[in-house]
Backbone as a printed PyTorch tensor [residue, N CA C, xyz], in Angstrom:
tensor([[[210.7250,  41.9340, -41.2650],
         [210.0750,  43.0090, -40.5440],
         [211.1360,  44.0360, -40.1710]],

        [[210.7550,  45.2890, -40.2350],
         [211.6620,  46.3710, -39.8870],
         [210.9170,  47.3620, -39.0040]],

        [[211.6120,  47.8120, -37.9640],
         [211.0520,  48.7940, -37.0400],
         [212.0350,  49.9390, -36.8860]],

        [[211.5070,  51.1510, -36.8060],
         [212.3180,  52.3100, -36.4310],
         [211.4880,  53.1270, -35.4550]],

        [[212.0080,  53.2410, -34.2410],
         [211.3180,  53.9410, -33.1620],
         [212.2740,  54.9350, -32.5300]],

        [[211.7320,  55.9510, -31.8910],
         [212.5900,  56.8850, -31.1690],
         [211.8710,  57.3980, -29.9310]],

        [[212.6790,  57.8850, -29.0050],
         [212.1440,  58.4480, -27.7670],
         [213.1390,  59.4840, -27.2550]],

        [[212.6320,  60.5000, -26.5970],
         [213.4930,  61.5040, -25.9700],
         [213.6390,  61.1610, -24.4980]],

        [[214.8780,  61.1940, -24.0240],
         [215.1770,  60.8250, -22.6390],
         [215.9380,  61.9720, -21.9920]],

        [[215.5330,  62.3300, -20.7970],
         [216.1830,  63.4240, -20.0760],
         [217.4490,  62.9440, -19.3610]],

        [[218.3690,  62.4170, -20.1340],
         [219.7030,  62.0060, -19.6640],
         [220.6590,  62.2240, -20.8220]],

        [[221.9210,  62.3320, -20.5270],
         [222.9320,  62.5840, -21.5600],
         [223.0870,  61.3660, -22.4680]],

        [[223.5660,  61.5700, -23.7040],
         [223.8510,  60.4300, -24.5720],
         [224.8060,  59.4190, -23.9130]],

        [[225.7690,  59.8950, -23.1320],
         [226.6980,  58.9850, -22.4460],
         [225.9590,  58.0850, -21.4630]],

        [[225.0090,  58.6500, -20.7100],
         [224.2470,  57.8420, -19.7500],
         [223.3680,  56.8080, -20.4530]],

        [[222.7000,  57.2260, -21.5290],
         [221.8160,  56.3100, -22.2520],
         [222.6440,  55.2010, -22.8970]],

        [[223.7630,  55.5710, -23.5140],
         [224.6580,  54.5760, -24.1190],
         [225.1240,  53.5610, -23.0810]],

        [[225.6010,  54.0470, -21.9360],
         [226.1220,  53.1620, -20.8910],
         [225.0370,  52.2190, -20.3870]],

        [[223.8360,  52.7270, -20.2000],
         [222.7270,  51.8970, -19.7340],
         [222.4810,  50.7350, -20.6960]],

        [[222.4390,  51.0240, -21.9930],
         [222.1560,  49.9800, -22.9720],
         [223.3620,  49.0670, -23.2010]],

        [[224.5430,  49.6120, -23.1110],
         [225.7580,  48.8020, -23.2750],
         [225.8730,  47.7690, -22.1600]],

        [[225.5130,  48.1390, -20.9520],
         [225.6520,  47.2680, -19.7790],
         [224.3320,  46.5780, -19.4370]],

        [[223.6210,  46.1280, -20.4390],
         [222.2600,  45.6010, -20.2690],
         [222.1500,  44.4320, -19.3030]],

        [[223.1780,  43.6410, -19.1560],
         [223.1070,  42.4760, -18.2670],
         [223.1580,  42.8600, -16.7900]],

        [[223.4870,  44.1000, -16.4850],
         [223.6280,  44.5480, -15.0960],
         [222.3290,  45.0600, -14.4720]],

        [[221.3040,  45.2570, -15.2660],
         [220.0960,  45.8910, -14.7680],
         [219.0440,  44.8720, -14.3570]],

        [[218.3670,  45.1210, -13.2390],
         [217.2760,  44.2190, -12.8570],
         [216.1430,  44.3210, -13.8780]],

        [[215.4690,  43.2120, -14.0910],
         [214.3520,  43.1900, -15.0300],
         [213.0410,  43.1840, -14.2550]],

        [[212.0570,  43.8060, -14.8450],
         [210.7200,  43.8060, -14.2670],
         [210.1820,  42.3830, -14.2770]],

        [[209.3230,  42.0730, -13.3330],
         [208.7510,  40.7360, -13.2380],
         [208.0030,  40.3590, -14.5150]],

        [[207.3790,  41.3110, -15.1710],
         [206.6190,  41.0410, -16.3900],
         [207.4960,  40.9610, -17.6370]],

        [[208.8010,  41.1640, -17.5020],
         [209.6990,  41.1510, -18.6460],
         [209.7000,  39.7820, -19.3150]],

        [[209.7060,  39.7530, -20.6540],
         [209.8080,  38.4650, -21.3420],
         [211.2080,  37.8550, -21.2190]],

        [[212.1930,  38.6390, -20.7810],
         [213.5580,  38.1270, -20.6270],
         [213.6660,  37.4370, -19.2630]],

        [[213.8440,  36.1160, -19.3040],
         [213.9520,  35.3170, -18.0860],
         [215.3980,  35.3010, -17.5950]],

        [[216.3460,  35.2680, -18.5320],
         [217.7710,  35.2140, -18.2040],
         [218.5370,  36.0060, -19.2460]],

        [[219.5180,  36.7840, -18.8030],
         [220.4100,  37.5060, -19.7070],
         [221.8030,  37.4130, -19.1220]],

        [[222.7190,  36.7990, -19.8780],
         [224.0820,  36.6890, -19.3790],
         [225.0830,  37.0490, -20.4680]],

        [[226.1170,  37.7350, -20.0480],
         [227.2240,  38.0950, -20.9300],
         [228.1590,  36.8930, -20.9730]],

        [[228.4440,  36.4060, -22.1740],
         [229.2430,  35.1930, -22.3290],
         [230.7290,  35.4860, -22.5420]],

        [[231.0570,  36.7150, -22.9120],
         [232.4290,  37.0990, -23.2200],
         [232.9880,  37.9060, -22.0530]],

        [[234.1480,  37.4940, -21.5140],
         [234.7140,  38.2650, -20.3960],
         [235.2030,  39.6440, -20.8420]],

        [[235.3530,  40.5230, -19.8700],
         [235.8790,  41.8590, -20.1350],
         [234.7770,  42.8370, -20.4770]],

        [[235.1760,  44.0690, -20.7490],
         [234.1820,  45.1090, -21.0750],
         [233.5130,  44.8300, -22.4190]],

        [[232.2790,  45.2980, -22.5980],
         [231.6010,  45.1160, -23.8890],
         [232.3930,  45.7750, -25.0110]],

        [[232.5160,  45.0450, -26.1260],
         [233.2540,  45.5080, -27.3020],
         [232.7240,  44.7430, -28.5090]],

        [[233.1600,  45.0920, -29.6990],
         [232.7710,  44.3260, -30.8780],
         [233.1830,  42.8760, -30.6450]],

        [[232.2510,  41.9660, -30.8490],
         [232.4980,  40.5430, -30.6220],
         [231.9650,  40.0190, -29.3030]],

        [[231.5940,  40.9000, -28.3810],
         [231.0280,  40.4420, -27.1100],
         [229.7070,  39.7210, -27.3900]],

        [[229.5460,  38.5580, -26.7560],
         [228.3640,  37.7180, -26.9670],
         [227.5020,  37.6600, -25.7100]],

        [[226.1890,  37.5630, -25.9280],
         [225.2070,  37.4550, -24.8610],
         [224.2860,  36.2680, -25.1450]],

        [[223.7550,  35.7200, -24.0880],
         [222.7510,  34.6560, -24.1740],
         [221.5200,  35.1170, -23.3990]],

        [[220.3700,  35.0530, -24.0720],
         [219.1100,  35.4180, -23.4380],
         [218.1520,  34.2420, -23.5160]],

        [[217.4240,  34.0310, -22.4540],
         [216.2970,  33.1080, -22.4740],
         [215.0620,  33.9930, -22.3470]],

        [[214.1770,  33.8770, -23.3360],
         [212.9990,  34.7350, -23.3700],
         [211.7240,  33.8990, -23.3480]],

        [[210.7200,  34.4330, -22.6910],
         [209.4040,  33.7970, -22.6490],
         [208.6750,  34.2310, -23.9130]],

        [[208.5010,  33.2790, -24.8190],
         [207.8520,  33.5630, -26.0980],
         [206.3240,  33.4480, -25.9730]],

        [[205.8990,  32.4420, -25.2640],
         [204.4840,  32.1720, -24.9860],
         [204.4050,  31.7670, -23.5230]],

        [[203.2080,  31.6770, -22.9560],
         [203.1380,  31.3540, -21.5290],
         [203.9390,  30.1130, -21.1110]],

        [[203.9850,  29.0910, -21.9510],
         [204.6780,  27.8690, -21.5690],
         [205.8600,  27.5380, -22.4790]],

        [[206.3300,  28.5010, -23.2520],
         [207.4400,  28.2470, -24.1750],
         [208.5240,  29.3020, -23.9870]],

        [[209.7440,  28.8280, -23.8010],
         [210.8950,  29.7190, -23.6890],
         [211.8530,  29.4220, -24.8300]],

        [[212.4770,  30.4590, -25.3410],
         [213.4450,  30.3030, -26.4170],
         [214.7530,  30.9650, -26.0450]],

        [[215.8250,  30.5110, -26.6670],
         [217.1500,  31.0650, -26.4190],
         [217.5650,  31.9270, -27.6070]],

        [[218.1080,  33.1050, -27.2980],
         [218.5880,  34.0250, -28.3190],
         [220.0460,  34.3450, -28.0090]],

        [[220.8930,  34.2220, -29.0180],
         [222.3040,  34.5740, -28.8880],
         [222.5380,  35.8560, -29.6750]],

        [[223.2680,  36.7860, -29.0830],
         [223.5470,  38.0500, -29.7720],
         [225.0260,  38.3890, -29.6580]],

        [[225.5000,  39.1630, -30.6230],
         [226.8980,  39.5860, -30.6740],
         [226.9610,  41.0620, -31.0370]],

        [[227.7190,  41.8320, -30.2660],
         [227.9170,  43.2510, -30.5890],
         [228.7070,  43.3410, -31.8890]],

        [[228.1840,  44.1160, -32.8410],
         [228.8360,  44.2870, -34.1400],
         [229.3900,  45.6990, -34.3490]],

        [[228.9270,  46.6380, -33.5540],
         [229.4100,  48.0310, -33.6540],
         [229.2270,  48.6850, -32.3060]],

        [[230.2800,  49.3440, -31.8500],
         [230.1870,  50.0710, -30.5890],
         [231.0270,  51.3400, -30.7170]],

        [[230.3420,  52.4680, -30.7140],
         [230.9850,  53.7770, -30.7560],
         [230.4000,  54.5720, -29.5900]],

        [[231.1600,  54.6750, -28.4910],
         [230.6260,  55.3000, -27.2740],
         [229.8790,  56.6020, -27.5440]],

        [[228.7260,  56.6940, -26.9700],
         [227.7750,  57.8110, -27.0050],
         [227.1690,  58.0640, -28.3850]],

        [[227.4730,  57.2260, -29.3880],
         [226.9180,  57.4270, -30.7280],
         [226.1290,  56.2400, -31.2560]],

        [[226.7480,  55.0440, -31.2480],
         [226.1070,  53.8610, -31.8210],
         [226.3880,  52.6230, -30.9860]],

        [[225.4070,  51.7220, -30.9440],
         [225.5510,  50.4070, -30.3460],
         [224.6900,  49.4670, -31.1790]],

        [[225.3210,  48.4290, -31.7570],
         [224.5890,  47.5250, -32.6430],
         [224.9400,  46.0850, -32.3400]],

        [[223.9870,  45.1900, -32.6160],
         [224.2330,  43.7680, -32.4280],
         [223.3950,  42.9540, -33.4070]],

        [[223.9180,  41.7820, -33.7560],
         [223.1830,  40.7880, -34.5190],
         [222.6920,  39.7480, -33.5330]],

        [[221.5490,  39.1480, -33.8150],
         [221.0070,  38.1290, -32.9190],
         [220.3490,  37.0170, -33.7310]],

        [[220.2810,  35.8340, -33.1090],
         [219.5930,  34.7060, -33.7360],
         [219.1600,  33.7260, -32.6650]],

        [[218.1350,  32.9710, -32.9900],
         [217.6180,  31.9550, -32.0880],
         [216.1200,  32.0520, -31.9730]],

        [[215.5110,  31.0320, -31.3700],
         [214.0670,  30.9820, -31.1460],
         [213.2890,  31.1880, -32.4430]],

        [[213.8340,  30.6680, -33.5550],
         [213.1310,  30.7300, -34.8290],
         [213.2190,  32.0540, -35.5500]],

        [[214.2020,  32.8810, -35.1860],
         [214.3380,  34.1850, -35.8320],
         [215.7910,  34.6460, -35.8180]],

        [[216.0810,  35.6520, -36.6320],
         [217.3880,  36.3010, -36.6170],
         [217.1890,  37.7580, -37.0260]],

        [[218.1640,  38.5940, -36.6660],
         [218.0070,  39.9960, -37.0130],
         [219.1530,  40.8660, -36.5570]],

        [[218.9000,  42.1510, -36.5950],
         [219.8940,  43.1760, -36.2610],
         [219.2010,  44.2520, -35.4310]],

        [[219.8610,  44.7030, -34.3800],
         [219.3590,  45.7630, -33.5070],
         [220.3930,  46.8720, -33.4760]],

        [[219.9650,  48.0970, -33.7420],
         [220.8800,  49.2410, -33.7480],
         [220.2890,  50.3830, -32.9350]],

        [[221.1200,  50.9450, -32.0570],
         [220.7420,  52.1320, -31.3000],
         [221.6220,  53.2870, -31.7540]],

        [[221.0180,  54.4530, -31.9030],
         [221.7510,  55.6790, -32.1910],
         [221.3850,  56.6790, -31.1080]],

        [[222.3850,  57.3990, -30.5970],
         [222.2070,  58.3310, -29.4850],
         [222.5020,  59.7330, -29.9960]],

        [[221.4820,  60.5820, -30.0600],
         [221.6500,  61.9390, -30.5660],
         [221.3980,  62.9470, -29.4500]],

        [[222.3000,  63.9300, -29.2930],
         [222.0310,  64.9800, -28.3140],
         [220.7310,  65.6910, -28.6830]],

        [[219.9190,  65.9710, -27.6780],
         [218.6580,  66.6770, -27.8990],
         [218.4470,  67.5990, -26.7060]],

        [[218.8390,  68.8640, -26.8550],
         [218.8030,  69.7870, -25.7250],
         [219.6970,  69.2270, -24.6340]],

        [[219.2150,  69.1990, -23.3960],
         [220.0320,  68.6520, -22.3070],
         [219.9550,  67.1220, -22.2350]],

        [[219.1560,  66.4990, -23.1040],
         [218.9630,  65.0540, -23.0540],
         [219.4150,  64.3550, -24.3200]],

        [[218.7080,  63.2780, -24.6360],
         [219.0810,  62.4100, -25.7480],
         [217.8500,  62.0080, -26.5390]],

        [[217.9990,  61.9680, -27.8430],
         [217.0150,  61.3070, -28.6890],
         [217.6030,  59.9280, -28.9840]],

        [[216.9370,  58.8820, -28.4900],
         [217.3680,  57.5100, -28.7210],
         [216.5820,  56.9680, -29.9070]],

        [[217.3040,  56.5210, -30.9300],
         [216.6740,  55.9200, -32.1060],
         [217.0020,  54.4340, -32.1010]],

        [[215.9800,  53.6280, -32.2110],
         [216.1570,  52.1730, -32.2860],
         [215.7040,  51.7090, -33.6600]],

        [[216.6030,  51.0200, -34.3600],
         [216.2740,  50.3990, -35.6450],
         [216.4620,  48.9030, -35.4730]],

        [[215.4780,  48.1400, -35.8960],
         [215.5670,  46.6980, -35.7020],
         [214.9610,  45.9830, -36.9000]],

        [[215.7090,  45.0110, -37.4040],
         [215.1740,  44.1350, -38.4460],
         [215.0590,  42.7410, -37.8570]],

        [[214.0610,  42.0250, -38.3120],
         [213.7880,  40.6950, -37.7740],
         [213.2360,  39.8200, -38.8900]],

        [[213.7950,  38.6340, -39.0210],
         [213.3210,  37.6590, -39.9990],
         [212.9300,  36.3920, -39.2570]],

        [[211.7760,  35.8640, -39.5710],
         [211.3200,  34.6110, -38.9690],
         [211.7510,  33.4470, -39.8560]],

        [[211.9860,  32.3220, -39.2030],
         [212.3530,  31.0970, -39.9130],
         [211.2760,  30.0460, -39.7150]],

        [[211.2590,  29.0890, -40.6220],
         [210.4090,  27.9140, -40.4650],
         [208.9440,  28.2550, -40.2560]],

        [[208.3390,  27.5500, -39.3040],
         [206.9140,  27.7210, -39.0440],
         [206.5560,  29.1080, -38.5210]],

        [[207.5320,  29.7880, -37.9210],
         [207.2480,  31.1470, -37.4240],
         [206.8720,  32.1060, -38.5520]],

        [[207.3180,  31.8150, -39.7850],
         [206.9470,  32.6700, -40.9160],
         [205.4280,  32.7620, -41.0630]],

        [[204.7430,  31.6600, -40.7310],
         [203.2870,  31.6490, -40.8400],
         [202.6320,  32.5820, -39.8350]],

        [[203.3280,  32.8290, -38.7340],
         [202.7910,  33.6690, -37.6510],
         [203.2790,  35.1110, -37.7420]],

        [[203.9480,  35.4780, -38.8080],
         [204.5850,  36.7910, -38.9020],
         [203.6350,  37.9660, -38.6600]],

        [[202.4060,  37.9750, -39.1700],
         [201.5210,  39.1120, -38.8750],
         [201.2270,  39.2670, -37.3740]],

        [[201.0450,  38.1620, -36.6870],
         [200.7870,  38.2120, -35.2420],
         [202.0430,  38.6590, -34.5060]],

        [[203.1850,  38.1230, -34.9170],
         [204.4570,  38.4880, -34.2940],
         [204.7170,  39.9760, -34.4820]],

        [[204.4420,  40.4970, -35.6660],
         [204.6280,  41.9370, -35.9300],
         [203.8000,  42.7730, -34.9680]],

        [[202.5620,  42.4010, -34.7800],
         [201.6800,  43.1470, -33.8900],
         [202.1810,  43.1120, -32.4490]],

        [[202.5820,  41.9460, -31.9880],
         [203.0890,  41.8050, -30.6170],
         [204.3770,  42.5960, -30.4410]],

        [[205.3040,  42.4570, -31.3930],
         [206.5860,  43.1550, -31.2870],
         [206.4310,  44.6590, -31.3450]],

        [[205.5100,  45.1350, -32.1580],
         [205.2970,  46.5790, -32.2420],
         [204.9850,  47.1440, -30.8590]],

        [[204.0900,  46.5060, -30.1310],
         [203.7430,  46.9610, -28.7760],
         [204.9100,  46.7820, -27.8100]],

        [[205.5730,  45.6180, -27.8670],
         [206.6640,  45.3420, -26.9310],
         [207.8480,  46.2830, -27.1270]],

        [[208.1940,  46.5780, -28.3840],
         [209.3350,  47.4700, -28.6300],
         [209.0360,  48.8860, -28.1510]],

        [[207.8290,  49.3520, -28.3840],
         [207.4450,  50.6860, -27.8880],
         [207.4660,  50.7250, -26.3610]],

        [[206.9430,  49.6680, -25.7310],
         [206.9400,  49.6190, -24.2710],
         [208.3610,  49.5460, -23.7250]],

        [[209.2430,  48.8160, -24.4080],
         [210.6310,  48.7120, -23.9530],
         [211.3080,  50.0780, -23.9560]],

        [[211.0790,  50.8790, -24.9960],
         [211.6700,  52.2240, -25.0110],
         [211.1160,  53.0670, -23.8660]],

        [[209.8330,  52.9550, -23.5900],
         [209.2490,  53.6770, -22.4500],
         [209.8800,  53.2140, -21.1370]],

        [[210.1070,  51.9070, -20.9950],
         [210.7340,  51.3720, -19.7830],
         [212.1610,  51.8840, -19.6270]],

        [[212.8940,  51.9720, -20.7370],
         [214.2580,  52.5050, -20.7080],
         [214.2260,  53.9680, -20.2410]],

        [[213.3010,  54.7380, -20.7800],
         [213.1630,  56.1480, -20.3990],
         [212.8870,  56.2750, -18.8950]],

        [[211.9400,  55.4890, -18.4000],
         [211.5880,  55.5460, -16.9780],
         [212.7910,  55.1760, -16.1170]],

        [[213.4810,  54.0980, -16.4730],
         [214.6430,  53.6680, -15.6910],
         [215.7240,  54.7430, -15.6690]],

        [[215.9990,  55.3430, -16.8060],
         [217.0600,  56.3450, -16.8830],
         [216.6800,  57.6580, -16.2170]],

        [[215.4160,  58.0020, -16.2320],
         [215.0010,  59.2660, -15.6350],
         [214.6940,  59.1290, -14.1510]],

        [[214.8530,  57.9260, -13.6220],
         [214.6400,  57.7370, -12.1820],
         [215.9890,  57.6900, -11.4710]],

        [[216.3480,  56.5710, -10.8790],
         [217.5250,  56.4980, -10.0150],
         [218.7850,  55.9360, -10.6550]],

        [[218.7870,  55.6530, -11.9400],
         [219.9500,  55.0480, -12.5790],
         [221.1780,  55.9590, -12.4530]],

        [[222.2810,  55.3950, -11.9890],
         [223.5550,  56.1170, -11.9170],
         [224.5180,  55.4360, -12.8690]],

        [[224.9180,  56.1330, -13.9090],
         [225.7680,  55.5530, -14.9390],
         [227.2290,  55.5760, -14.5350]],

        [[227.9410,  54.4340, -14.7090],
         [229.3790,  54.4770, -14.5490],
         [229.9880,  55.2580, -15.7120]],

        [[231.2250,  55.5810, -15.6170],
         [231.9000,  56.3430, -16.6640],
         [231.9060,  55.5780, -17.9800]],

        [[231.6140,  56.2620, -19.0690],
         [231.6760,  55.6480, -20.3920],
         [233.0980,  55.2130, -20.6890]],

        [[234.0700,  56.0200, -20.3450],
         [235.4600,  55.6860, -20.6460],
         [235.9460,  54.4670, -19.8800]],

        [[235.4660,  54.2690, -18.6790],
         [235.9570,  53.1650, -17.8700],
         [235.5460,  51.8170, -18.4310]],

        [[234.5240,  51.7600, -19.2850],
         [234.0460,  50.4710, -19.7880],
         [234.1380,  50.3670, -21.3080]],

        [[234.3720,  51.4240, -22.0170],
         [234.3300,  51.3770, -23.4730],
         [235.6170,  50.8790, -24.0760]]])
């Protein structure tokens, strides 16, 4: 499965990049499928930084996803590979200046393994809605009270 989505955000590319780079620092909404998100690698995020997520896949089933940053170019690109919970894939963000704000482009590939392959049409439908909603949530968070630390101080 492959997804390419975009959204315009009224914040600078540096602010949007920093928000997504420092994903473990942000509070999650109660309805978020992410139950736990922890950075496993000490120091600032860089190529090779690893994260562990526990996600609610179904009402009574949680899965673990491990991800690793594979590309980080401040204010331009942020990419990671991920695997776990019966799937693996790649997530890429591109940050483009758009007037006084940013056009955020998200590209994501996802492959199901094992029995999940049988559920791929349902998973595609669910993910399509969730990925679109996630971009809307990012926009709302960034256009509200989010204060970004310096890109240089963490990159």
